[in-house]
GUDRENZA-198508 format. One record per residue (C-alpha): x, y, z negated. Coordinates in steps of 0.05 Angstrom, whole numbers, plus 32768, in hexadecimal, padded with zeros to 4 digits. Example, Ala and Ser with C-alpha at 12.3 -4.5 7.8 and 13.67 -1.06 7.14 Angstrom:
% GUDRENZA-198508
      u      v      w
   80F6   7FA6   7F64
   8111   7FEB   7F71
END
This chain:
% GUDRENZA-198508
      u      v      w
   7F9F   7EFA   80B9
   7F6A   7F07   8096
   7F45   7F3F   80BA
   7EF0   7F5C   80C7
   7EDC   7F76   810E
   7E9E   7F91   812F
   7E7A   7FB2   8160
   7E50   7FE4   8168
   7E32   800A   81AE
   7DFE   8009   81DF
   7E1C   7FD3   8208
   7E21   7F8A   81F3
   7E6D   7F76   81E5
   7E88   7F40   8215
   7EB7   7F1C   81E0
   7EBF   7F10   818C
   7EF8   7F01   816C
   7F14   7EBE   816A
   7EFA   7E8E   8135
   7ECB   7ECB   811A
   7E99   7EB9   80E9
   7E5B   7EED   80F8
   7E50   7F1A   80AD
   7E04   7F0D   8092
   7DD2   7F46   80AF
   7E06   7F6C   80DD
   7DFE   7F60   811D
   7E46   7F60   8148
   7E72   7F5F   8106
   7E95   7F20   80F9
   7ED1   7F11   80C3
   7F10   7EE1   80CC
   7F3C   7EBE   809B
   7F13   7ECF   8063
   7EE9   7E97   803E
   7E99   7E9B   803F
   7E96   7EB0   7FF7
   7EBE   7EF4   8001
   7E8C   7EFC   8032
   7E4C   7F1E   8012
   7E13   7F4A   8022
   7DD2   7F61   800E
   7D95   7F7D   803F
   7D50   7F9C   803B
   7D26   7FB8   806F
   7D4A   7FFE   8071
   7D92   7FE8   8069
   7DC6   7FB7   8068
   7E08   7FAD   8039
   7E43   7F7E   803A
   7E84   7F7C   8013
   7EBD   7F57   8031
   7EF9   7F43   7FFE
   7EF5   7F45   7FAA
   7EC6   7F6C   7F95
   7EA6   7F6D   7F58
   7E5D   7F73   7F5D
   7E24   7F44   7F57
   7DE8   7F38   7F81
   7DC2   7F64   7F5E
   7DEF   7F97   7F5F
   7DFB   7F93   7FA7
   7DB3   7F98   7FB7
   7DA8   7FDC   7F8C
   7DD4   7FF9   7FB4
   7DB3   7FF7   7FF1
   7D96   803E   7FE0
   7DDB   8050   7FE1
   7DE0   8044   802C
   7D97   8065   8037
   7DBA   80A4   801B
   7DF8   809F   803B
   7E1F   809F   7FF3
   7E5C   8080   8009
   7E88   8088   7FD0
   7E50   8061   7FA7
   7E61   801E   7FD0
   7EA6   802B   7FB6
   7EA4   8027   7F6C
   7E9C   7FD7   7F61
   7ED3   7FBE   7F42
   7F09   7F9A   7F73
   7F22   7FA5   7FB9
   7EF7   7FA2   7FF1
   7EDE   7FBC   8035
   7E92   7FD5   8036
   7E6B   7FC5   8076
   7E27   7FED   807A
   7DE7   7FF5   80A7
   7DBA   8021   80A9
   7D89   8021   80E5
   7DB4   802F   8121
   7DF5   8049   80F4
   7E2D   8022   80DB
   7E5B   8040   80A4
   7E9F   8012   8096
   7EC3   8027   8052
   7F06   8011   8051
   7F2A   8010   8008
   7F50   804C   7FE5
   7F91   802C   7FED
   7F8F   8016   802C
   7F8C   7FBF   8020
   7F54   7FC8   8055
   7F63   7FFE   8084
   7F36   800A   80BA
   7F44   8019   8103
   7F1B   8020   8147
   7F1F   8030   818D
   7EE0   804F   81AC
   7EC7   804D   81FE
   7E8F   805F   8220
   7E74   801F   820E
   7E72   8026   81C7
   7E9E   801A   818C
   7ED4   7FDC   8176
   7EED   7FE1   8130
   7F12   7FB9   8101
   7F42   7FAF   80C8
   7F7B   7F9E   80FA
   7F93   7FCC   8126
   7FC0   7FA0   814A
   7F74   7F77   8164
   7F5A   7FB3   817A
   7FA5   7FBB   8192
   7F92   7F72   81BD
   7F57   7F88   81E0
   7F7B   7FA3   8214
   7FC9   7F96   8206
   7FCE   7FED   81E3
   801B   7FF5   81D4
   8032   8007   8196
   802F   804D   818D
   807A   8067   8185
   8072   80A9   816C
   803F   808B   8131
   8074   8050   8126
   80AF   8089   8127
   8089   80A7   80EE
   8085   8071   80C1
   80C9   806B   80C1
   80DE   80B8   80B7
   80A4   80C7   808B
   8081   8087   8067
   803E   80AF   805C
   8010   808C   8088
   7FE2   80D4   8089
   8017   8107   80AD
   7FEF   80E6   80F1
   7FBA   80CF   80C2
   7F8C   80BC   8101
   7FBC   809D   8122
   7FC8   8050   8127
   800D   802C   8133
   7FE4   8013   8177
   7FDA   8048   81AD
   7F9A   805A   81B8
   7F7C   8032   8174
   7F63   8067   8140
   7F71   8067   80F7
   7F43   8078   80C6
   7F65   80A2   808E
   7F5C   808C   8045
   7F1A   80A9   801A
   7EF4   80A8   8061
   7EC3   8083   8081
   7EC1   806A   80C9
   7E6E   807F   80E2
   7E52   8061   8129
   7E1C   8071   8145
   7DFD   807B   817D
   7E1D   80BA   818F
   7E67   8094   8182
   7E99   808E   8146
   7EAC   80C4   811C
   7ECB   80CA   80CC
   7EC3   80EC   8092
   7EDA   80F2   8051
   7EBC   80D5   8012
   7EF3   80D9   7FE0
   7F0D   811B   7FD0
   7F51   812C   7FD4
   7F59   8134   7F95
   7F35   8131   7F4B
   7F16   8158   7F1F
   7F4E   814B   7EE4
   7F45   8132   7EA9
   7F75   8130   7E64
   7F97   80EC   7E62
   7F80   80E3   7E18
   7F32   80EC   7E26
   7F40   80B8   7E6E
   7F69   808B   7E49
   7F23   805C   7E38
   7F0E   8060   7E83
   7F4D   8048   7EA4
   7F4B   800F   7E71
   7F0C   8000   7E8A
   7F17   8008   7ECE
   7F54   7FDF   7EC5
   7F2A   7FA2   7E98
   7EFB   7FA2   7ECB
   7F2B   7F9A   7F07
   7F48   7F5E   7EE3
   7F02   7F3C   7ED7
   7EE8   7F44   7F20
   7F28   7F14   7F33
   7F21   7EDC   7EFF
   7EED   7EA5   7F0E
   7EFF   7E58   7F0F
   7F3C   7E63   7F35
   7F81   7E58   7F0F
   7F9A   7E97   7EFB
   7FEB   7EB0   7EFC
   8009   7EF2   7EF3
   804F   7F10   7EF6
   806A   7F22   7EB6
   80A4   7F55   7EBC
   808F   7F96   7EB0
   8059   7FC6   7E8E
   802E   7FC5   7EC6
   802A   7F81   7ED8
   8031   7F6F   7E8D
   7FE9   7F8E   7E80
   7FCD   7F62   7EC1
   7FE3   7F24   7E97
   7FD2   7F33   7E55
   7F80   7F4C   7E6E
   7F7E   7F11   7E94
   7F92   7EE7   7E5E
   7F5A   7F07   7E32
   7F27   7ED8   7E62
   7F4F   7E96   7E63
   7F94   7E7B   7E73
   7FCA   7E9F   7EA2
   800E   7E82   7EBF
   8036   7EB9   7EB8
   8073   7EBC   7EDC
   80B9   7EE6   7ED8
   80E7   7EF2   7F0D
   8132   7EE8   7EE6
   8161   7EE7   7F14
   81A3   7EF9   7EEE
   81BF   7F32   7F21
   8183   7F5A   7F0B
   819E   7F67   7EC4
   8156   7F82   7EAB
   8134   7F69   7E6D
   80F7   7F58   7E90
   80FE   7F0E   7E7A
   8105   7F28   7E37
   80CF   7F49   7E2B
   80A7   7F1C   7E56
   80BE   7EDE   7E29
   80AD   7F07   7DEB
   8063   7F19   7E04
   8056   7ED6   7E1B
   805E   7EB9   7DDA
   8036   7EEB   7DB3
   7FF8   7EF5   7DE6
   7FCC   7EB0   7DE6
   7FB9   7E95   7E2A
   8008   7EA5   7E46
   8027   7E6D   7E65
   806B   7E85   7E7C
   80A0   7E7B   7EB0
   80E5   7E96   7EB3
   80F4   7E90   7F07
   813C   7E8F   7F0E
   815F   7EAB   7F51
   818B   7E87   7F75
   81BE   7E9C   7FBD
   8177   7EAB   7FE5
   814B   7ED5   7FAC
   816A   7F17   7FD5
   8152   7F48   7FFF
   8151   7F3A   804A
   815C   7EED   8045
   8139   7EC0   8070
   8135   7EF1   80AB
   8157   7ECC   80D5
   8116   7E98   80E1
   80E3   7ED9   80EF
   80B0   7E9C   80F6
   80A5   7E8C   80B4
   808A   7ED2   80A6
   8049   7ED8   80A8
   802B   7F16   80E2
   8014   7F48   80BE
   7FEC   7F88   80DF
   8024   7FB2   80D5
   806E   7FAF   80B6
   8068   7F86   8079
   80A2   7FA4   8040
   809B   7F5C   8025
   80B8   7F3F   805F
   80F5   7F5C   8049
   80EE   7F38   7FFC
   80C1   7EFF   8017
   80FD   7ECF   7FFB
   80FA   7EE5   7FB6
   80AE   7EEB   7FBC
   80A8   7EA0   7FCF
   80CF   7E82   7F9D
   80A8   7EA5   7F68
   8065   7E92   7F8E
   8087   7E41   7F8A
   808B   7E47   7F3C
   8042   7E5F   7F40
   802A   7E28   7F6D
   8056   7DEE   7F3E
   8033   7E05   7F01
   7FE9   7E0D   7F19
   7FBE   7DD9   7F1F
   7F99   7DF6   7F62
   7F9C   7E37   7F90
   7F8F   7E74   7F60
   7F97   7EBC   7F61
   7FD8   7EE0   7F4B
   7FE1   7F21   7F2D
   800D   7F51   7F3B
   801D   7F9F   7F1D
   802A   7FBB   7F5D
   800F   8006   7F68
   8015   8005   7F1E
   804E   8047   7F1C
   802E   8067   7F4D
   7FEF   806F   7F22
   8005   806E   7EE5
   8038   80A3   7EE3
   8056   80CC   7F13
   8094   80E6   7F35
   80B1   8127   7F1B
   809B   814B   7F61
   805F   8163   7F3A
   808E   8198   7F16
   8085   81BB   7F54
   803F   81BC   7F4E
   8049   81D9   7F0A
   806F   821B   7F28
   8043   8223   7F61
   8004   8227   7F2F
   8032   825A   7F07
   8038   8231   7ECB
   807F   823F   7EC8
   807F   8226   7E7E
   8069   81E7   7E8D
   8098   81E0   7EC0
   80D0   81F2   7E92
   80C6   81C3   7E5F
   80BC   8184   7E91
   80F8   819C   7EB3
   8127   8196   7E7E
   810E   815D   7E68
   8106   8140   7EA7
   8156   8151   7EAC
   816D   8133   7E66
   8151   80F4   7E89
   817F   80FA   7EC6
   81B9   8111   7EA0
   81B1   8158   7ECD
   81A2   81A1   7EC6
   8154   81B5   7EBC
   816B   81ED   7EF3
   817B   81B0   7F23
   8135   8197   7F15
   811C   81DC   7F21
   8148   81E7   7F5F
   812D   81AC   7F82
   80E7   81B5   7F79
   80DB   8201   7F8C
   80E5   81FC   7FDB
   80A4   81C7   7FD1
   808D   81FA   7FA3
   807D   8237   7FD6
   8057   8215   8009
   801E   81E5   8018
   8010   81A3   8044
   800E   81C7   8079
   8045   81F6   8078
   8074   81B8   8064
   806B   8199   80A0
   8078   81CD   80CC
   80BC   81D1   80AE
   80C1   8181   80B4
   80B3   8187   80FD
   80EA   81C2   80FF
   811C   8190   80E0
   810A   8159   8107
   8120   8186   814B
   8166   8192   8122
   81A1   8162   8127
   8198   8125   80F7
   81B3   8134   80B5
   81EB   8110   8098
   81C9   80DB   8058
   81CE   80EE   801F
   819D   80CE   7FDB
   815C   80E7   7FE6
   815A   80FB   7F97
   8196   8135   7FB7
   8167   8155   7FDE
   812C   818A   7FD3
   80E9   8168   7FC2
   80BB   8170   7FFF
   806F   815F   800B
   808A   812E   8046
   80D9   8125   8042
   80FE   8106   807A
   811A   80C2   8068
   8159   80B9   8083
   813C   8081   80B5
   8125   80C8   80DC
   8167   80D6   80E7
   817A   8095   8107
   814A   80A2   8144
   815C   80BC   817E
   8158   8108   8192
   8117   80FD   81CA
   80EB   80D8   818E
   8103   8109   8158
   80E3   813D   818A
   80A6   8119   819D
   80A2   810D   814F
   80AE   8152   813B
   8075   816B   816E
   803D   813B   8152
   8046   8154   8108
   803F   81A1   811D
   8001   8184   813A
   7FED   8162   80FD
   7FF5   81A6   80D9
   7FD7   81C9   8105
   7F93   81A3   80FA
   7FA5   8190   80B7
   7F5A   8196   808F
   7F48   8184   8047
   7F91   817F   8034
   7FA4   8175   7FE8
   7FC1   81B2   7FC6
   7FEB   818C   7F8F
   802E   816F   7FB0
   801C   8131   7F7E
   7FD4   8124   7F99
   7FED   811F   7FDC
   8025   80F9   7FC9
   8007   80C5   7F9F
   7FD9   80B7   7FCF
   800D   80B3   8006
   8028   807B   7FD4
   7FF4   8052   7FC6
   7FE8   8045   8012
   802B   802F   8017
   8027   8006   7FE1
   7FE2   7FEF   7FF9
   7FF5   7FDE   8036
   8034   7FB5   801B
   8009   7F8D   7FF0
   7FD2   7F80   8028
   801A   7F5C   804C
   8032   7F3B   8007
   7FEF   7F23   8006
   7FF9   7F04   8050
   8031   7EE3   803C
   8015   7EC6   7FF9
   7FD9   7EA9   801D
   7FFC   7E91   8055
   8031   7E69   8027
   800E   7E4C   7FF2
   7FBF   7E66   7FF2
   7FC3   7E98   7FBD
   7F9F   7ECD   7FAF
   7FBC   7F12   7F9E
   7FA2   7F37   7F71
   7FB6   7F84   7F66
   7F89   7FAB   7F43
   7FB9   7FE8   7F39
   7F97   7FF1   7F83
   7F4C   7FEF   7F74
   7F23   802F   7F87
   7F13   8037   7F34
   7F56   8024   7F1D
   7F6E   8062   7F4E
   7F37   8091   7F39
   7F3B   808A   7EF4
   7F89   8091   7EF0
   7F92   80CE   7F20
   7F5E   80F7   7F04
   7F99   80FB   7ECD
   7FBE   813A   7EEC
   8006   8123   7EFC
   8029   814A   7EC3
   8009   8120   7E8E
   8016   80E0   7EB0
   805C   80E6   7EBD
   806C   8114   7E7F
   80B0   8106   7E7B
   80B0   80F7   7E39
   8088   80BC   7E2A
   808F   807C   7E5D
   8051   806C   7E79
   8021   809E   7E48
   7FE4   8086   7E72
   7FE7   8040   7E5F
   7FF9   8047   7E1A
   7FBA   8068   7E05
   7F8D   8041   7E2A
   7FAA   8004   7E10
   7FC8   8010   7DCB
   7F9E   7FF9   7D8C
   7F78   7FCE   7DC5
   7F8F   7F7D   7DB2
   7FA5   7F81   7E02
   7FEB   7F8C   7E00
   801B   7F86   7DC8
   8031   7FC4   7DAF
   8078   7FBD   7DBD
   806F   7FAF   7E06
   8047   8000   7E08
   807F   8013   7DE3
   80AF   7FFC   7E1B
   80DD   8030   7E39
   80FE   8003   7E68
   80F5   7FEA   7EB7
   810D   7FB8   7EE2
   8130   7FC5   7F24
   813F   7FA1   7F5E
   817E   7FC1   7F7A
   81A9   7F8A   7F65
   818E   7F56   7F9D
   817D   7F84   7FCC
   81CC   7FA4   7FCE
   81DF   7F55   7FD6
   81AD   7F41   800D
   81C7   7F80   8035
   8210   7F5F   8025
   81FE   7F13   8033
   81CB   7F1F   806C
   81FB   7F5B   8089
   81FA   7F34   80CF
   81B8   7F28   80D8
   81A3   7F69   80CA
   81D9   7F89   80FF
   81BB   7F55   812A
   817B   7F63   8123
   8184   7FB0   8125
   81BD   7FAF   815A
   81B8   7FAC   81A3
   8176   7F80   81A8
   8153   7FAF   816D
   8109   7FBC   818E
   8109   7FFC   8168
   8158   800E   818E
   8135   7FFF   81CA
   8101   802D   81BB
   8128   8062   819B
   8112   805F   815C
   8155   804A   8142
   8199   8053   8155
   81D5   8029   8148
   8208   804D   8129
   81E7   8064   80E6
   81CA   8023   80DD
   8208   8003   80DE
   8225   8039   80B5
   81F0   8028   8083
   81FC   7FE5   8081
   823F   7FEC   8075
   8238   8017   803F
   8217   7FE3   8026
   8247   7FAD   8026
   827B   7FD0   8011
   8244   7FD5   7FCE
   8242   8028   7FDD
   8200   804E   7FD6
   81DF   8043   8012
   8198   805F   8036
   8171   8019   8016
   8134   802F   801D
   8131   8047   8061
   815A   8005   8075
   8117   7FDB   8056
   80F1   8008   807B
   8111   7FFC   80C3
   811B   7FB8   80B6
   80D9   7FA7   80A8
   80BD   7FCB   80E4
   80F3   7FA5   811A
   80D9   7F59   80FB
   808E   7F77   8104
   80A0   7F92   814A
   80BB   7F4C   815B
   8081   7F25   813A
   805B   7F4A   816B
   8089   7F39   81AF
   8091   7EFB   818D
   804C   7EDC   81B2
   8006   7EF5   81B7
   7FD8   7EE2   8179
   7F96   7ECC   8197
   7F66   7EFB   8181
   7F30   7EFD   81A9
   7EFF   7EC9   81D0
   7ED0   7EE2   8204
   7E86   7EDC   81F4
   7E88   7EA4   822F
   7EB1   7E7C   820E
   7EEC   7E91   8239
   7F28   7EAF   820B
   7F3B   7EED   8219
   7F73   7F01   8247
   7F84   7F34   81F5
END
């Protein structure tokens, strides 16, 4: 696993990361697993700046950014294309800045001697064998929103730096400060479209060098990236084409590859093993990740796609994915609650009518779902959530049938013991009481949480592509500048129901990058068929994972009866809590990997291997 760590304190450290390589210009700072070409630094008499990852800044730009370090303008250091970690030092002050989407998360733990920080919470926990924080893991399963318990990692005693914040380590200890606004000044869609196109173009270009390039060619988001990459050289394009999917991704992909120069297309056929939950009877084949990895559930599908990429590229390369395109280019209908809160009743009514037509329901139902969330702010919503956790567990119904909420309870919250639910309720109450700088719009809050979830998942997927094939995964929609460009457009414009992804259409119409028929597409593929096939075909393995021997069960995070019922519904072809099952299976796999044996994270400075 790739990770970065460092020490700041008055006393010297007694250990260093096993296999760590020092970062140029920075004392007591190391990278593990990163290629030397992805670790770059600039320094002068006043400051040092290092970037780790895929950063589009050249050497002159890094050198030219040193005055920003002196001025403590942390945001300016996050505006290059790419996905990367920033480490900056001036005098005795060290700043560590992760990305907005959590692909480069930052954690820390302090004592009287100083502060260790790292991009891997597991490594910091291994310093003294800190256990899993059961309440934080409960929040992960119950909400799927990382910033509810914003400063708690999944390990007790290891603190998390929330997205959009910087970790500052100095003589007085460690502090966390916000550098990114909770929401952006609104810019109209048509005005912002050229900015979005420029940000995406630069994000793709920043990853293209002398490595072979491949890309998913499926939905509108991935197709855009594939076509942008093809403007700069040959691209091996792949489409997962399992016949059970019954979508039109393959039809569009074949037509696009025949139209756009530079794209060489391969269909990836499905098979008995290209379903969700395949391979979970052999957890040793999955890479160890720092947090529950959503892609552990779909690893067999991802591996099949990677096999096709590897078979048609001459060396290890970079593979583009459209992950997070939905989050930044569109918006869920929850923004209707914001329109109601802001008393924009005419627009709320118009959008409710349009959403109702798409869902074959009534506009009154759309407004009724949105109204409760429009009458409460984020802190008030958390107090409501805490109160709900203290009540008896609910019977399952699809999430779309429940009222909209700032932090909706997932079905997995109803699978926990009463004791764990009560502990989680207390933590949510505490978080609500200490909340500061909260966004005032539900859409702004929701999209940031969605991006953090997708970012963490993509980091897990990247671990899989590197471990299996040495392929670098590129997700440009998660880049800082792409996020900023897209989210400056208000949610009611990004998610307007009259057109599918109007921001992307406005950004690329007439540009010659994508064929017009791609931009006019209104359909989207889905994986429900292979998800349900996996739930049915691998039910025995899932019952074993989540049964009496379950690590989650031992912690009170799942109880057997509701999980068994959910699996039985899936086996019978009935609707079930599919998202909740996905979450708990990924968490169970992660806990079993942690228990399987200690990773060698650290070694003593004297050369003796540390106990951790």
